[in-house]
C-alpha positions in Angstrom: -41.0 37.4 -34.3 -37.8 36.5 -32.6 -37.1 40.2 -32.2 -40.5 40.7 -30.5 -39.6 37.8 -28.1 -36.3 39.4 -27.2 -38.1 42.7 -26.6 -40.6 41.0 -24.3 -37.8 39.3 -22.4 -36.0 42.6 -22.0 -39.2 44.3 -20.7 -39.8 41.4 -18.2 -36.2 41.7 -17.1 -36.6 45.4 -16.5 -39.8 45.0 -14.6 -38.4 42.2 -12.4 -35.2 44.2 -11.9 -37.2 47.3 -10.8 -39.3 45.2 -8.5 -36.2 43.7 -6.9 -34.6 47.1 -6.5 -37.7 48.6 -4.9 -37.9 45.6 -2.6 -34.3 46.0 -1.6 -34.8 49.8 -0.9 -37.8 48.9 1.3 -35.8 46.3 3.2 -32.9 48.7 3.5 -35.2 51.3 5.2 -36.6 48.6 7.6 -33.0 47.5 8.5 -32.0 51.1 9.2 -35.0 51.6 11.5 -34.2 48.4 13.3 -30.6 49.4 13.6 -31.6 52.8 15.1 -33.9 51.1 17.7 -31.1 48.6 18.5 -28.6 51.5 18.8 -31.0 53.3 21.2 -31.5 50.2 23.4 -27.7 49.5 23.3 -27.0 53.0 24.6 -29.5 52.5 27.4 -27.9 49.2 28.3 -24.4 50.6 28.1 -25.4 53.5 30.5 -26.9 50.9 32.9 -23.7 48.9 32.8 -21.7 52.1 33.4 -23.9 52.9 36.4 -23.5 49.3 37.8 -19.7 49.5 37.2 -19.5 52.9 39.1 -21.6 51.5 42.0 -19.4 48.4 42.2 -16.3 50.6 42.1 -17.7 52.7 45.0 -18.6 49.6 46.9 -15.2 48.1 46.5 -13.5 51.3 47.6 -15.7 51.4 50.7 -15.2 47.7 51.4 -11.4 48.2 51.2 -11.7 51.1 53.7 -13.7 48.9 56.0 -11.1 46.1 55.7 -8.4 48.5 56.8 -9.9 48.8 60.3 -7.2 48.0 62.8 -8.5 45.2 65.0 -5.6 45.6 67.4 -6.7 49.2 68.0 -10.3 48.1 68.6 -9.0 45.5 71.1 -7.0 48.2 72.9 -10.1 50.4 73.1 -12.1 47.5 74.6 -9.3 46.7 77.1 -9.2 50.4 78.1 -13.0 50.5 78.6 -12.8 47.3 80.7 -10.0 48.9 82.8 -12.2 52.0 83.3 -15.2 49.8 84.3 -13.0 47.8 86.6 -11.7 50.9 88.3 -15.2 52.4 88.7 -16.4 49.1 90.3 -13.5 49.0 92.6 -14.1 52.6 93.8 -17.9 51.9 94.2 -17.4 48.7 96.1 -15.0 50.2 98.7 -16.4 51.0 102.0 -14.8 54.3 103.1 -17.1 54.8 106.1 -15.5 52.2 108.3 -11.9 53.0 107.4 -11.4 49.8 105.3 -9.6 50.4 102.0 -9.5 47.0 100.4 -10.9 43.6 101.4 -11.5 40.2 99.9 -15.0 41.1 98.8 -13.6 43.9 96.7 -11.0 41.7 95.0 -13.6 39.0 94.4 -15.7 41.5 92.4 -12.7 42.3 90.1 -12.0 38.7 89.0 -14.4 38.4 86.0 -13.1 41.6 84.4 -9.5 40.6 84.8 -10.3 37.2 83.2 -11.9 38.9 80.2 -8.9 41.2 80.0 -6.5 38.2 80.0 -8.7 36.4 77.4 -8.6 39.4 75.0 -4.8 39.8 75.6 -4.4 36.2 74.5 -6.0 37.0 71.2 -4.1 40.2 70.9 -0.8 38.5 71.2 -1.7 35.7 68.7 -3.2 38.1 66.1 
């Protein structure tokens, strides 16, 4: 009778062991499927991060090129344009019909542009 009890215990242990093994195999398959989906999502996220990194790299490169703009050169161009405008206004304001070359009225028209020119030169010397 004791031997029959041992045999039943061994049979129950085998049944329980096989159930545990089949459960572990089932759970292993589920874990593999979950890992595959996580891996696919991680690859997509990694690609998105690479794209963002590339875009930021391009933006930084373009931003440094924009920062390299020479403000002194822009001021020189503005001053040259003001000088050209000033000369054109001087020529247009002169009255060549009566033989007069330069009068107070012509000089008075040139004052605002010379003031702007001096103002820009002040920033140019300080910058």
